[in-house]
C-alpha positions in Angstrom: -96.7 -24.4 42.3 -98.7 -25.6 44.7 -98.9 -29.7 44.6 -102.7 -30.5 45.6 -103.8 -28.2 42.7 -103.6 -31.3 40.2 -104.7 -33.1 42.6 -107.8 -31.0 43.5 -108.8 -30.6 40.2 -108.0 -34.6 39.2 -110.9 -34.9 42.0 -113.4 -32.4 40.7 -113.3 -34.6 37.5 -113.9 -37.9 39.4 -116.3 -36.6 41.7 -118.3 -35.4 38.7 -117.9 -38.2 36.4 -119.2 -40.8 39.8 -122.2 -38.6 40.1 -123.4 -39.0 36.7 -122.9 -42.8 36.6 -124.9 -42.4 40.2 -127.4 -40.4 37.5 -127.2 -42.9 34.8 -127.5 -46.1 37.3 -130.6 -45.0 39.0 -132.6 -43.9 36.6 -131.6 -47.4 34.4 -133.6 -48.8 37.6 -136.2 -46.5 37.3 -136.9 -46.8 34.0 -136.7 -50.7 34.4 -139.2 -50.4 37.6 -141.6 -48.9 35.8 -141.2 -51.6 33.1 -141.8 -54.2 34.9 -144.6 -52.9 37.3 -147.1 -55.4 37.4 -150.5 -54.1 36.5 -153.8 -56.1 36.4 -153.8 -56.0 32.6 -150.8 -57.8 32.7 -151.4 -60.1 35.2 -154.6 -61.5 33.2 -153.3 -60.9 29.9 -149.9 -62.8 29.7 -151.4 -65.3 32.3 -153.9 -65.9 29.2 -151.1 -65.5 26.8 -149.4 -68.4 28.8 -152.3 -70.7 29.3 -152.6 -70.6 25.0 -148.7 -72.4 24.7 -150.3 -75.7 26.6 -150.2 -79.0 24.8 -152.2 -80.1 27.2 -154.2 -79.4 30.4 -157.4 -80.7 33.2 -159.1 -78.7 34.4 -162.8 -78.9 37.1 -165.6 -76.6 35.9 -169.2 -75.5 37.5 -171.5 -73.8 36.3 -174.7 -72.9 38.6 -177.8 -71.9 36.7 -180.9 -70.7 37.9 -183.8 -70.2 35.8 -187.4 -68.4 36.7 -190.1 -68.1 34.6 -194.0 -67.7 35.1 -193.5 -67.9 39.2 -191.5 -70.9 39.6 -188.3 -71.5 39.8 -185.5 -74.4 39.2 -181.8 -74.4 39.9 -179.6 -76.8 37.2 -175.9 -77.1 38.8 -173.6 -78.7 36.7 -170.2 -80.2 37.1 -167.3 -81.3 34.5 -164.3 -82.5 34.2 -162.2 -81.6 31.0 -158.8 -82.7 30.1 -157.2 -81.9 27.1 -154.3 -83.3 25.2 -152.4 -82.4 21.6 -153.4 -78.9 21.3 -150.4 -78.1 19.6 -150.3 -80.8 17.1 -152.0 -82.5 14.3 -154.5 -84.4 16.4 -155.9 -82.8 19.4 -158.3 -85.0 21.6 -160.5 -84.0 24.6 -162.7 -86.2 27.1 -165.3 -84.7 29.6 -167.3 -86.3 31.8 -170.5 -83.7 32.8 -172.9 -84.5 36.0 -176.1 -82.1 36.2 -178.7 -82.3 38.2 -182.4 -81.1 37.3 -185.5 -81.9 39.5 -184.1 -84.5 41.6 -182.5 -86.5 39.0 -178.7 -86.0 38.3 -177.4 -87.2 34.7 -173.7 -88.4 33.7 -172.2 -88.1 30.5 -169.1 -88.7 28.7 -168.0 -87.2 25.7 -164.6 -88.2 24.1 -163.6 -85.5 20.7 -160.6 -86.8 18.1 -160.7 -85.3 14.7 -164.2 -84.4 13.5 -165.8 -87.0 16.0 -167.2 -86.9 19.0 -167.7 -90.2 21.0 -170.6 -89.8 23.5 -171.6 -92.0 26.2 -175.7 -90.7 27.9 -178.5 -92.3 28.5 -177.1 -96.0 29.1 -176.2 -95.5 25.2 -172.7 -95.4 23.1 -173.2 -93.0 19.8 -170.7 -90.7 17.6 -171.9 -88.1 16.1 -169.5 -85.2 14.3 -168.2 -82.4 16.5 -169.5 -79.0 16.1 -172.3 -77.5 17.5 -174.7 -80.2 19.0 -171.7 -81.9 21.0 -171.0 -78.9 23.0 -173.2 -79.3 25.7 -171.5 -82.6 26.3 -167.9 -81.4 25.7 -166.8 -78.9 28.4 -163.6 -78.1 26.4 -166.2 -75.9 24.3 -167.3 -73.7 27.0 -163.6 -73.4 28.6 -162.7 -72.3 25.0 -165.5 -69.7 25.5 -164.2 -68.4 28.5 -160.8 -67.6 28.5 -160.3 -64.6 27.4 -157.9 -61.7 27.2 -159.7 -58.6 29.1 -159.1 -55.0 27.4 -156.8 -53.0 29.1 -159.3 -50.2 29.9 -161.3 -52.3 32.0 -158.8 -53.3 34.4 -156.9 -49.7 34.1 -158.1 -49.1 37.6 -158.3 -52.6 39.5 -155.9 -53.7 42.2 -154.5 -56.8 42.5 -155.0 -59.2 45.7 -151.9 -60.7 47.3 -153.3 -64.3 48.3 -151.7 -66.1 51.0 -150.9 -69.4 48.6 -148.4 -66.8 46.7 -151.4 -66.8 43.9 -152.3 -63.5 43.0 -156.5 -62.5 41.8 -158.0 -59.7 39.9 -162.1 -59.3 40.2 -163.7 -56.5 38.3 -167.3 -55.7 37.1 -167.8 -55.7 33.7 -170.4 -53.4 31.9 -173.2 -55.6 30.9 -172.8 -54.6 26.8 -168.6 -55.4 27.3 -169.7 -58.5 28.7 -172.1 -59.8 26.3 -169.4 -59.0 23.4 -166.6 -60.3 25.0 -168.0 -63.5 25.8 -171.1 -64.2 23.6 -170.9 -67.4 22.5 -171.2 -68.7 26.1 -174.5 -66.2 26.5 -175.5 -67.1 24.0 -175.1 -71.2 24.6 -176.5 -70.2 28.6 -179.4 -68.5 27.2 -180.2 -71.3 24.7 -180.2 -73.9 27.8 -182.4 -71.4 29.9 -185.0 -71.6 27.4 -184.5 -75.1 27.0 -185.2 -75.2 23.9 -187.3 -72.4 22.6 -186.1 -69.7 20.4 -185.1 -66.7 22.1 -186.0 -63.5 20.9 -184.3 -61.3 23.0 -181.2 -61.5 25.5 -179.5 -58.8 28.0 -177.2 -58.9 30.6 -177.0 -57.3 33.9 -174.3 -57.7 37.1 -171.2 -59.1 35.4 -168.3 -59.8 36.9 -165.2 -61.4 36.3 -162.3 -62.9 38.3 -159.4 -64.7 37.1 -156.5 -66.0 40.0 -152.8 -66.6 38.7 -151.0 -69.1 40.1 -146.6 -68.6 41.1 -146.0 -69.8 38.0 -147.6 -67.1 35.8 -150.8 -69.9 34.7 -154.6 -69.3 35.8 -155.1 -71.5 38.4 -159.1 -70.1 38.4 -161.0 -67.9 35.7 -164.1 -67.1 37.2 -167.1 -65.2 35.9 -171.1 -64.6 36.9 -174.1 -62.5 35.5 -177.9 -62.5 35.1 -180.1 -62.6 32.2 -183.4 -61.0 30.7 -184.5 -63.6 28.7 -188.1 -63.8 26.0 -188.6 -66.7 24.5 -190.9 -67.4 21.7 -193.3 -70.5 22.6 -195.9 -71.7 20.3 -197.0 -67.9 19.1 -196.6 -66.8 22.9 -193.9 -64.7 24.6 -192.5 -65.8 27.6 -190.3 -63.5 29.6 -187.9 -65.3 31.9 -184.8 -64.2 34.0 -181.4 -66.5 34.9 -178.6 -66.3 37.1 -175.1 -68.0 35.8 -172.1 -68.6 37.9 -168.8 -70.6 36.2 -166.0 -71.3 37.4 -162.8 -73.1 35.9 -160.5 -74.7 37.8 -157.5 -75.6 36.3 -155.4 -78.9 38.0 -151.8 -78.0 37.9 -151.5 -76.2 34.7 -147.9 -76.8 32.9 -147.6 -80.3 33.7 -148.8 -83.2 31.0 -151.5 -84.9 31.1 -153.0 -87.7 29.4 -156.2 -88.5 27.7 -157.3 -93.0 27.2 -160.2 -93.2 24.7 -163.4 -95.1 25.6 -163.0 -98.7 25.4 -164.5 -99.6 22.0 -165.2 -95.6 20.2 -164.1 -96.8 17.3 -167.4 -99.4 17.2 -169.8 -96.7 18.8 -173.2 -95.9 16.2 -173.8 -93.2 14.7 -176.8 -91.1 15.1 -178.1 -88.2 13.7 -177.7 -85.0 16.2 -181.3 -84.0 15.4 -182.6 -86.7 16.3 -180.9 -86.5 20.1 -183.3 -85.7 22.7 -180.6 -84.1 25.2 
């Protein structure tokens, strides 16, 4: 009887079992890597979802708009500081400081929104009005809410992620005109109305649309930017005006995930109520 025969069979079984275990571990590791692979779509969608969990935030927003009509060009830069708090509670509040420069003049406004009311300081006056469409130009939160969007997966399918030296990650993508106008409809409508300066916009088309999103090391959005051009037709006293406009918007969040508190304007509850239709913006 060969004393090594039993040991030989044992070694064969042991080796076979070991090989199976190695294959299973390798397969599991490969599957895990595939599941955890970071794509442009998952980076942006996860960051948007994480921003939606915030109870408060602070952001600086800049909108650069250039308008050309009848051979005359005008630039309208706007800077916002926007704070929002209590977003997950029953009484959310926002506070926006807006600075807009037009024809060499700079106008500053403040807007505090609580419940159904918006309390505004503008043109040297303190006033309050029902929050809604008529107060959106003062309330930067409405713009942020209309712009921070998750992009469809097909738009980001072939887009690469740029690793920045500060640990942030950036995704930048050109978006088709129709898709961009669909995703950001409310903001495009607002900008076209602003470019037309109150005249009725009959046609608007978007071109050269681009979206850039930078995500910080904690998975929050640090900068969200969009840019696009518009061709407009506006009706004024029976005449049709053709206009061109360019919009470049960037929202930079300040330490997202850090709690933000808001102090209401002094005496805001005594602000005089005004009719939005009678307010000259």
